[in-house]
C-alpha positions as CSV (number, residue, x, y, z in Angstrom):
1,X,69.0,156.8,142.3
2,X,68.1,155.2,145.7
3,X,64.7,156.9,145.6
4,X,64.0,155.6,142.1
5,X,65.0,152.1,143.1
6,X,62.9,152.3,146.3
7,X,59.8,153.4,144.4
8,X,60.1,150.4,142.1
9,X,60.3,147.8,144.9
10,X,56.9,146.4,145.7
11,X,55.7,146.8,149.3
12,X,53.6,144.1,150.9
13,X,52.9,146.1,154.1
14,X,49.4,146.9,155.2
15,X,48.1,150.2,153.9
16,X,46.2,152.7,156.0
17,X,42.5,151.9,156.4
18,X,42.8,148.2,155.4
19,X,41.3,145.6,157.5
20,X,43.0,142.5,158.8
21,X,41.2,140.0,156.6
22,X,43.5,138.0,154.3
23,X,42.4,138.3,150.7
24,X,43.3,135.3,148.7
25,X,43.1,136.5,145.2
26,X,39.9,138.4,145.7
27,X,38.5,135.6,147.9
28,X,38.7,136.8,151.5
29,X,39.2,133.9,153.9
30,X,38.1,136.1,156.8
31,X,35.6,138.8,157.5
32,X,37.7,140.2,160.2
33,X,35.6,138.9,163.0
34,X,33.8,140.9,165.7
35,X,36.0,143.7,166.8
36,X,33.7,145.5,169.3
37,X,31.4,144.4,172.1
38,X,28.5,145.8,170.1
39,X,29.2,143.6,167.1
40,X,29.6,140.6,169.4
41,X,26.3,141.4,171.1
42,X,24.5,141.8,167.7
43,X,25.8,138.4,166.5
44,X,24.7,136.7,169.8
45,X,21.3,138.4,169.6
46,X,20.7,137.3,166.0
47,X,21.7,133.7,166.8
48,X,19.4,133.7,169.8
49,X,16.5,135.0,167.6
50,X,17.0,132.5,164.9
51,X,17.4,129.5,167.2
52,X,14.8,130.6,169.7
53,X,12.4,131.6,167.0
54,X,12.7,128.2,165.4
55,X,12.1,126.6,168.8
56,X,9.0,128.7,169.5
57,X,7.5,128.3,166.0
58,X,8.0,124.5,165.8
59,X,6.4,124.1,169.3
60,X,3.6,126.5,168.6
61,X,2.5,124.7,165.4
62,X,3.1,121.3,167.0
63,X,5.4,120.1,164.2
64,X,6.2,116.4,164.7
65,X,9.8,115.7,165.4
66,X,9.9,113.1,162.6
67,X,9.2,116.0,160.2
68,X,11.4,118.7,161.7
69,X,12.8,118.5,165.3
70,X,13.3,121.6,167.5
71,X,16.8,122.9,168.2
72,X,16.5,121.6,171.8
73,X,15.7,118.1,170.6
74,X,18.7,118.2,168.2
75,X,21.1,119.3,170.9
76,X,19.7,116.7,173.3
77,X,20.1,114.0,170.7
78,X,23.7,115.1,170.1
79,X,24.6,114.6,173.7
80,X,22.7,111.4,174.3
81,X,23.8,109.7,171.1
82,X,27.3,111.1,170.9
83,X,28.9,108.0,172.4
84,X,27.4,106.0,169.5
85,X,28.3,108.6,166.9
86,X,31.9,109.1,168.1
87,X,33.4,106.0,166.4
88,X,31.7,106.9,163.1
89,X,33.1,110.5,163.5
90,X,36.6,109.1,163.8
91,X,36.1,106.9,160.7
92,X,35.0,109.9,158.7
93,X,37.9,112.1,159.8
94,X,40.4,109.3,159.1
95,X,39.1,108.8,155.6
96,X,38.9,112.6,155.0
97,X,42.5,113.3,156.2
98,X,44.0,110.3,154.4
99,X,42.2,111.0,151.1
100,X,42.9,114.7,151.3
101,X,46.6,114.3,152.1
102,X,47.0,112.0,149.0
103,X,45.0,114.2,146.7
104,X,46.5,117.5,147.9
105,X,50.1,116.1,147.5
106,X,49.4,114.8,144.0
107,X,47.6,118.0,143.0
108,X,50.4,120.2,144.2
109,X,53.1,118.1,142.4
110,X,51.0,118.1,139.2
111,X,50.6,121.9,139.4
112,X,54.4,122.3,139.8
113,X,55.0,120.0,136.8
114,X,52.6,121.5,134.4
115,X,53.7,125.0,135.1
116,X,57.3,124.1,134.5
117,X,56.6,121.9,131.4
118,X,53.8,123.3,129.3
119,X,53.8,120.2,127.1
120,X,52.8,118.0,130.0
121,X,49.8,120.3,130.6
122,X,48.5,119.7,127.1
123,X,48.6,116.0,127.8
124,X,47.0,115.9,131.2
125,X,44.4,118.7,130.8
126,X,41.7,116.5,129.3
127,X,42.0,114.0,132.2
128,X,42.0,116.8,134.8
129,X,38.8,118.2,133.2
130,X,37.3,114.7,133.3
131,X,38.1,114.4,137.0
132,X,36.7,117.8,137.7
133,X,33.4,117.3,135.8
134,X,32.8,113.7,136.9
135,X,31.0,113.2,140.3
136,X,33.3,111.0,142.3
137,X,30.3,109.4,144.0
138,X,29.5,107.7,140.7
139,X,32.8,105.8,141.0
140,X,32.3,104.6,144.5
141,X,30.3,101.4,143.6
142,X,33.0,100.5,141.1
143,X,35.8,101.1,143.6
144,X,33.9,99.0,146.1
145,X,33.8,96.1,143.7
146,X,37.5,96.4,143.2
147,X,38.7,97.2,146.7
148,X,35.9,95.8,148.9
149,X,33.9,97.5,151.6
150,X,36.8,98.9,153.6
151,X,38.0,102.5,153.8
152,X,40.1,102.3,150.6
153,X,37.3,103.1,148.1
154,X,36.3,106.2,150.0
155,X,39.8,107.3,150.5
156,X,40.5,107.0,146.8
157,X,37.2,108.9,146.0
158,X,38.2,111.7,148.4
159,X,41.7,111.9,146.8
160,X,40.2,112.1,143.3
161,X,37.8,114.8,144.4
162,X,40.2,117.1,146.2
163,X,43.3,116.6,144.1
164,X,42.1,118.5,141.0
165,X,40.9,121.5,143.1
166,X,44.4,121.8,144.7
167,X,46.1,121.4,141.3
168,X,44.0,124.0,139.5
169,X,44.3,126.7,142.1
170,X,48.0,126.0,142.7
171,X,48.8,126.2,139.0
172,X,46.9,129.5,138.7
173,X,49.0,130.9,141.6
174,X,52.3,129.7,140.1
175,X,51.4,131.4,136.8
176,X,50.6,134.7,138.5
177,X,54.1,135.2,139.8
178,X,55.7,138.4,138.7
179,X,58.2,137.5,135.9
180,X,60.4,140.4,136.9
181,X,61.2,138.8,140.2
182,X,62.1,135.5,138.5
183,X,64.3,137.4,136.0
184,X,66.0,139.2,138.9
185,X,66.6,135.9,140.7
186,X,68.1,134.4,137.6
187,X,70.4,137.4,137.2
188,X,71.8,136.6,140.7
189,X,72.4,133.0,139.7
190,X,69.3,131.2,141.2
191,X,68.5,127.8,139.7
192,X,65.1,126.4,138.9
193,X,64.6,124.8,142.2
194,X,65.6,127.9,144.2
195,X,63.3,130.0,142.1
196,X,60.4,127.6,142.7
197,X,60.9,127.3,146.4
198,X,61.9,130.9,147.2
199,X,59.7,132.8,144.7
200,X,56.9,130.8,143.1
201,X,55.6,129.0,146.2
202,X,55.6,132.0,148.6
203,X,54.0,134.3,146.0
204,X,51.5,131.6,145.0
205,X,50.6,130.8,148.6
206,X,47.3,132.6,148.7
207,X,46.0,130.6,145.7
208,X,47.5,127.4,147.1
209,X,45.6,127.9,150.4
210,X,42.4,128.5,148.5
211,X,42.9,125.3,146.6
212,X,43.5,123.4,149.8
213,X,40.4,124.8,151.4
214,X,38.2,124.1,148.4
215,X,39.7,120.6,148.1
216,X,39.1,119.8,151.7
217,X,35.5,120.9,151.5
218,X,35.0,118.8,148.4
219,X,36.7,116.0,150.2
220,X,34.3,116.2,153.2
221,X,31.3,116.1,150.9
222,X,32.7,113.2,149.0
223,X,33.5,111.3,152.2
224,X,30.0,111.6,153.5
225,X,28.4,110.8,150.1
226,X,30.7,107.7,149.7
227,X,29.7,106.5,153.2
228,X,26.1,106.9,152.3
229,X,26.6,104.9,149.1
230,X,28.4,102.1,150.6
231,X,30.0,101.7,154.0
232,X,29.2,100.3,157.5
233,X,31.0,103.1,159.3
234,X,31.1,106.9,159.1
235,X,28.8,109.8,159.6
236,X,27.3,109.2,156.1
237,X,26.3,105.8,157.3
238,X,24.7,107.3,160.3
239,X,22.7,109.7,158.2
240,X,21.3,106.8,156.2
241,X,20.7,104.8,159.3
242,X,18.8,107.5,161.2
243,X,16.8,108.6,158.2
244,X,15.7,105.0,157.6
245,X,14.4,104.9,161.1
246,X,12.9,108.4,160.9
247,X,15.0,109.5,163.9
248,X,15.2,113.1,162.8
249,X,16.8,114.6,166.0
250,X,19.7,112.2,165.6
251,X,19.8,112.8,161.9
252,X,20.1,116.6,162.4
253,X,22.6,116.0,165.2
254,X,24.9,114.3,162.6
255,X,24.3,117.2,160.2
256,X,25.3,119.6,163.0
257,X,28.6,117.7,163.5
258,X,29.3,117.9,159.8
259,X,28.6,121.6,159.8
260,X,31.1,122.0,162.7
261,X,33.7,120.1,160.8
262,X,33.2,122.4,157.8
263,X,33.5,125.5,159.9
264,X,36.7,124.1,161.5
265,X,38.2,123.6,158.1
266,X,37.4,127.2,157.2
267,X,38.8,128.6,160.4
268,X,42.0,126.4,160.0
269,X,42.7,127.7,156.5
270,X,41.9,131.3,157.6
271,X,44.5,131.0,160.3
272,X,47.0,129.6,157.8
273,X,46.2,132.5,155.5
274,X,47.0,135.0,158.1
275,X,50.2,133.2,159.1
276,X,51.6,132.3,155.6
277,X,49.9,134.7,153.3
278,X,49.5,137.8,155.5
279,X,51.7,139.8,153.2
280,X,48.8,140.0,150.6
281,X,46.7,142.0,153.1
């Protein structure tokens, strides 16, 4: 009897031969990273070839920097202009974090509500589809007319862009929870809140993290786009400013900073995936 019960209990341990990458519902948040010195060396060599090759080719063909600057010019501009870019970087991060926090919290709560009350889902689904399919940048001029040229319009746009991504993925994760576990919890007297906090949220954590990662990336894109549409501060404003003056090294330096922010977001959620959803591996 004990053997039959043991065979029916799902095991979340790592199987033999599996890698350490955390798979979030068939979307791996990590590739496992370089595990050997050979892999590290190959990655470094490829990076040197790409960057060095671009440097050599651009110099060999005398490409003007206002068309495409060399990597060395971009790095030089990053260091020389960073004290001017730094305040705009802080503005972008503040708008991104504030808007994402509001959107993620609202999206998570909406996902919890619509999975518990299907009737609510039928009511809000058309509006969620409207938010998902409508570019939030199109609403920025309207928000500026209503709230002015401060950070509020961009924060609202980021919240509207990231919230639906979190809601859709979280709701999908809540629906994928094994009903047998819920039935077992009810048989032991667990109430709805206990089932939601002890079963639904932990089991849906991989999809929740995917939603948070996608929502944060959408939020970053919306933040930069909103700053380009209207705003006196932010990295998006710097992109518009440098491009208008044809200062391409500084322009690509800002793009490099945005790329580093995106990579940091990816690494952060990969770390969260290993910490909070490692059981799925």
